[in-house]
ZAVO-297270 format. One record per residue (C-alpha): residue in one letter; y, z, x; residue number from 1. Coordinates in steps of 0.2 Angstrom, whole numbers, plus 5000, padded with zeros to 4 digits. Example, Ala and Ser with C-alpha at 12.3 -4.5 7.8 and 13.67 -1.06 7.14 Angstrom:
BEGIN
<aa A&py 4978&pz 5039&px 5062&i 1>
<aa S&py 4995&pz 5036&px 5068&i 2>
***
This chain:
BEGIN
<aa M&py 4408&pz 6001&px 5752&i 1>
<aa S&py 4406&pz 5991&px 5768&i 2>
<aa T&py 4389&pz 5986&px 5777&i 3>
<aa D&py 4389&pz 5998&px 5789&i 4>
<aa N&py 4393&pz 6013&px 5779&i 5>
<aa K&py 4376&pz 6008&px 5766&i 6>
<aa K&py 4367&pz 6007&px 5781&i 7>
<aa M&py 4372&pz 6026&px 5788&i 8>
<aa K&py 4369&pz 6032&px 5770&i 9>
<aa T&py 4352&pz 6023&px 5770&i 10>
<aa D&py 4346&pz 6031&px 5786&i 11>
<aa D&py 4354&pz 6049&px 5783&i 12>
<aa L&py 4342&pz 6047&px 5766&i 13>
<aa I&py 4329&pz 6043&px 5777&i 14>
<aa G&py 4331&pz 6059&px 5790&i 15>
<aa Q&py 4330&pz 6071&px 5773&i 16>
<aa L&py 4315&pz 6063&px 5767&i 17>
<aa C&py 4306&pz 6064&px 5782&i 18>
<aa G&py 4313&pz 6079&px 5791&i 19>
<aa E&py 4300&pz 6092&px 5787&i 20>
<aa L&py 4285&pz 6078&px 5794&i 21>
<aa T&py 4277&pz 6082&px 5809&i 22>
<aa P&py 4276&pz 6069&px 5824&i 23>
<aa T&py 4260&pz 6061&px 5827&i 24>
<aa S&py 4254&pz 6048&px 5838&i 25>
<aa P&py 4239&pz 6036&px 5836&i 26>
<aa R&py 4221&pz 6040&px 5842&i 27>
<aa C&py 4208&pz 6025&px 5846&i 28>
<aa P&py 4194&pz 6028&px 5829&i 29>
<aa Y&py 4181&pz 6021&px 5843&i 30>
<aa R&py 4185&pz 6036&px 5853&i 31>
<aa R&py 4185&pz 6049&px 5843&i 32>
<aa V&py 4168&pz 6044&px 5833&i 33>
<aa A&py 4160&pz 6041&px 5850&i 34>
<aa V&py 4164&pz 6060&px 5854&i 35>
<aa W&py 4156&pz 6065&px 5840&i 36>
<aa F&py 4141&pz 6053&px 5840&i 37>
<aa V&py 4135&pz 6058&px 5856&i 38>
<aa A&py 4141&pz 6078&px 5855&i 39>
<aa S&py 4130&pz 6077&px 5840&i 40>
<aa V&py 4115&pz 6067&px 5845&i 41>
<aa V&py 4112&pz 6079&px 5861&i 42>
<aa Y&py 4117&pz 6092&px 5849&i 43>
<aa L&py 4101&pz 6088&px 5837&i 44>
<aa G&py 4091&pz 6084&px 5853&i 45>
<aa F&py 4093&pz 6104&px 5858&i 46>
<aa V&py 4089&pz 6110&px 5842&i 47>
<aa V&py 4075&pz 6097&px 5839&i 48>
<aa W&py 4070&pz 6105&px 5856&i 49>
<aa Y&py 4073&pz 6123&px 5851&i 50>
<aa L&py 4063&pz 6121&px 5835&i 51>
<aa G&py 4048&pz 6109&px 5843&i 52>
<aa I&py 4045&pz 6091&px 5838&i 53>
<aa R&py 4029&pz 6086&px 5827&i 54>
<aa P&py 4012&pz 6086&px 5833&i 55>
<aa D&py 4008&pz 6069&px 5829&i 56>
<aa F&py 4024&pz 6058&px 5835&i 57>
<aa Q&py 4016&pz 6049&px 5847&i 58>
<aa E&py 4005&pz 6044&px 5832&i 59>
<aa R&py 4020&pz 6041&px 5822&i 60>
<aa L&py 4027&pz 6029&px 5835&i 61>
<aa H&py 4015&pz 6018&px 5830&i 62>
<aa D&py 4018&pz 6018&px 5809&i 63>
<aa T&py 4028&pz 6004&px 5805&i 64>
<aa L&py 4037&pz 6015&px 5788&i 65>
<aa F&py 4040&pz 6028&px 5799&i 66>
<aa L&py 4050&pz 6018&px 5812&i 67>
<aa Y&py 4059&pz 6007&px 5797&i 68>
<aa E&py 4066&pz 6024&px 5790&i 69>
<aa L&py 4073&pz 6030&px 5807&i 70>
<aa M&py 4081&pz 6012&px 5811&i 71>
<aa L&py 4090&pz 6015&px 5792&i 72>
<aa G&py 4094&pz 6031&px 5795&i 73>
<aa S&py 4101&pz 6029&px 5811&i 74>
<aa A&py 4110&pz 6016&px 5804&i 75>
<aa L&py 4115&pz 6024&px 5789&i 76>
<aa L&py 4121&pz 6038&px 5803&i 77>
<aa M&py 4132&pz 6025&px 5814&i 78>
<aa S&py 4141&pz 6016&px 5799&i 79>
<aa A&py 4145&pz 6033&px 5788&i 80>
<aa S&py 4153&pz 6041&px 5804&i 81>
<aa L&py 4163&pz 6024&px 5811&i 82>
<aa A&py 4169&pz 6020&px 5791&i 83>
<aa S&py 4173&pz 6041&px 5792&i 84>
<aa S&py 4184&pz 6037&px 5806&i 85>
<aa W&py 4193&pz 6023&px 5802&i 86>
<aa L&py 4194&pz 6033&px 5787&i 87>
<aa S&py 4207&pz 6045&px 5795&i 88>
<aa F&py 4220&pz 6033&px 5798&i 89>
<aa P&py 4232&pz 6029&px 5781&i 90>
<aa D&py 4224&pz 6015&px 5772&i 91>
<aa C&py 4209&pz 6014&px 5782&i 92>
<aa M&py 4218&pz 6005&px 5796&i 93>
<aa Q&py 4218&pz 5988&px 5781&i 94>
<aa R&py 4199&pz 5990&px 5783&i 95>
<aa N&py 4193&pz 5994&px 5765&i 96>
<aa W&py 4179&pz 5983&px 5766&i 97>
<aa M&py 4170&pz 5996&px 5780&i 98>
<aa K&py 4166&pz 6007&px 5765&i 99>
<aa I&py 4153&pz 5992&px 5759&i 100>
<aa V&py 4139&pz 5996&px 5774&i 101>
<aa P&py 4136&pz 6015&px 5773&i 102>
<aa V&py 4135&pz 6017&px 5754&i 103>
<aa T&py 4124&pz 5998&px 5752&i 104>
<aa L&py 4112&pz 6006&px 5765&i 105>
<aa F&py 4113&pz 6022&px 5754&i 106>
<aa G&py 4107&pz 6012&px 5741&i 107>
<aa S&py 4093&pz 6006&px 5750&i 108>
<aa F&py 4088&pz 6024&px 5757&i 109>
<aa V&py 4088&pz 6028&px 5740&i 110>
<aa L&py 4077&pz 6016&px 5734&i 111>
<aa W&py 4065&pz 6019&px 5749&i 112>
<aa I&py 4064&pz 6035&px 5743&i 113>
<aa V&py 4060&pz 6030&px 5726&i 114>
<aa A&py 4047&pz 6019&px 5731&i 115>
<aa R&py 4040&pz 6030&px 5743&i 116>
<aa S&py 4037&pz 6042&px 5731&i 117>
<aa I&py 4030&pz 6028&px 5716&i 118>
<aa A&py 4018&pz 6025&px 5728&i 119>
<aa E&py 4010&pz 6042&px 5734&i 120>
<aa G&py 4012&pz 6044&px 5715&i 121>
<aa M&py 4024&pz 6058&px 5716&i 122>
<aa T&py 4012&pz 6070&px 5726&i 123>
<aa P&py 4006&pz 6088&px 5718&i 124>
<aa M&py 4021&pz 6099&px 5714&i 125>
<aa A&py 4016&pz 6107&px 5730&i 126>
<aa T&py 4023&pz 6100&px 5739&i 127>
<aa L&py 4041&pz 6102&px 5729&i 128>
<aa H&py 4044&pz 6119&px 5734&i 129>
<aa I&py 4058&pz 6124&px 5744&i 130>
<aa G&py 4053&pz 6128&px 5761&i 131>
<aa H&py 4058&pz 6132&px 5781&i 132>
<aa C&py 4064&pz 6114&px 5783&i 133>
<aa A&py 4082&pz 6118&px 5772&i 134>
<aa H&py 4085&pz 6130&px 5783&i 135>
<aa E&py 4083&pz 6121&px 5797&i 136>
<aa G&py 4090&pz 6106&px 5791&i 137>
<aa I&py 4107&pz 6117&px 5787&i 138>
<aa L&py 4105&pz 6121&px 5806&i 139>
<aa M&py 4105&pz 6101&px 5814&i 140>
<aa E&py 4118&pz 6102&px 5801&i 141>
<aa I&py 4131&pz 6112&px 5801&i 142>
<aa I&py 4138&pz 6111&px 5817&i 143>
<aa P&py 4142&pz 6091&px 5816&i 144>
<aa I&py 4149&pz 6093&px 5800&i 145>
<aa I&py 4161&pz 6105&px 5804&i 146>
<aa A&py 4166&pz 6094&px 5819&i 147>
<aa L&py 4166&pz 6080&px 5807&i 148>
<aa V&py 4178&pz 6089&px 5794&i 149>
<aa I&py 4191&pz 6096&px 5808&i 150>
<aa I&py 4192&pz 6077&px 5815&i 151>
<aa T&py 4198&pz 6070&px 5799&i 152>
<aa M&py 4208&pz 6084&px 5796&i 153>
<aa R&py 4218&pz 6079&px 5811&i 154>
<aa G&py 4219&pz 6061&px 5805&i 155>
<aa R&py 4230&pz 6057&px 5790&i 156>
<aa T&py 4218&pz 6051&px 5777&i 157>
<aa T&py 4224&pz 6041&px 5761&i 158>
<aa H&py 4206&pz 6041&px 5754&i 159>
<aa P&py 4200&pz 6059&px 5754&i 160>
<aa Y&py 4186&pz 6059&px 5742&i 161>
<aa W&py 4181&pz 6042&px 5751&i 162>
<aa A&py 4181&pz 6052&px 5769&i 163>
<aa M&py 4172&pz 6068&px 5763&i 164>
<aa A&py 4159&pz 6057&px 5756&i 165>
<aa M&py 4156&pz 6048&px 5775&i 166>
<aa N&py 4157&pz 6062&px 5781&i 167>
<aa I&py 4140&pz 6070&px 5771&i 168>
<aa L&py 4134&pz 6051&px 5771&i 169>
<aa A&py 4135&pz 6053&px 5791&i 170>
<aa V&py 4128&pz 6071&px 5794&i 171>
<aa S&py 4117&pz 6070&px 5781&i 172>
<aa S&py 4108&pz 6054&px 5791&i 173>
<aa L&py 4108&pz 6065&px 5805&i 174>
<aa G&py 4098&pz 6079&px 5797&i 175>
<aa W&py 4086&pz 6067&px 5791&i 176>
<aa I&py 4082&pz 6061&px 5804&i 177>
<aa G&py 4081&pz 6077&px 5813&i 178>
<aa L&py 4069&pz 6085&px 5802&i 179>
<aa R&py 4059&pz 6067&px 5801&i 180>
<aa L&py 4054&pz 6073&px 5822&i 181>
<aa T&py 4050&pz 6090&px 5819&i 182>
<aa C&py 4041&pz 6090&px 5801&i 183>
<aa S&py 4025&pz 6087&px 5799&i 184>
<aa M&py 4025&pz 6082&px 5781&i 185>
<aa D&py 4028&pz 6066&px 5776&i 186>
<aa E&py 4027&pz 6066&px 5759&i 187>
<aa M&py 4043&pz 6059&px 5752&i 188>
<aa G&py 4046&pz 6073&px 5737&i 189>
<aa H&py 4044&pz 6087&px 5751&i 190>
<aa S&py 4056&pz 6076&px 5761&i 191>
<aa F&py 4069&pz 6073&px 5749&i 192>
<aa I&py 4071&pz 6090&px 5741&i 193>
<aa N&py 4070&pz 6100&px 5759&i 194>
<aa H&py 4080&pz 6087&px 5770&i 195>
<aa L&py 4090&pz 6081&px 5759&i 196>
<aa L&py 4095&pz 6089&px 5743&i 197>
<aa P&py 4100&pz 6105&px 5753&i 198>
<aa F&py 4115&pz 6098&px 5761&i 199>
<aa A&py 4120&pz 6084&px 5747&i 200>
<aa I&py 4123&pz 6101&px 5734&i 201>
<aa I&py 4133&pz 6108&px 5751&i 202>
<aa G&py 4143&pz 6090&px 5753&i 203>
<aa A&py 4146&pz 6090&px 5735&i 204>
<aa G&py 4156&pz 6107&px 5734&i 205>
<aa L&py 4164&pz 6103&px 5748&i 206>
<aa G&py 4169&pz 6088&px 5743&i 207>
<aa F&py 4179&pz 6096&px 5727&i 208>
<aa F&py 4190&pz 6104&px 5741&i 209>
<aa A&py 4193&pz 6086&px 5751&i 210>
<aa R&py 4210&pz 6084&px 5746&i 211>
<aa K&py 4217&pz 6101&px 5752&i 212>
<aa L&py 4206&pz 6099&px 5766&i 213>
<aa F&py 4214&pz 6083&px 5773&i 214>
<aa K&py 4231&pz 6084&px 5764&i 215>
<aa W&py 4244&pz 6080&px 5774&i 216>
***
């Protein structure tokens, strides 16, 4: 068989295998995440304005621990959202290392919660009930998570579970920051149960459908 015939058969085989695939055009991951980030911050600002900022906010701006917590949450938000955008592309655009950054920040965040809880003596059990903050957190997070999932679905991720994990980390950080701006209770037990746990449970539920949501 001649070389030309082999090449024609190979081309025909490739055409048959790729015939049902939808053509796509690459998009800049930075532009994609920037649009989502700006829109989510604006949305969060509107929700915070609607709910009302905490009355002691000016005082908290002089609290080093409060500022550190906001900066840690902001760093986790930015790194996880950027990682989510990269994960929307096949093989993470050869940037597998980027998942380490939000995971490390999340580990630091968890250690921060544990250390604060120990320092507070775990606080009275009265602070560990589910209150209105949990519902306000869902209000802050529901639109951003839907938008981020849709953005990821429009991509071609080869790591669906990692992509969903980064989505959850990004939006959970956004909600945590928002609730720290509106809720006056600083006990870490209350913050964990009402600010973080509800959406973590919802996010874990979404994780089961990650492969179906992000399939090509």
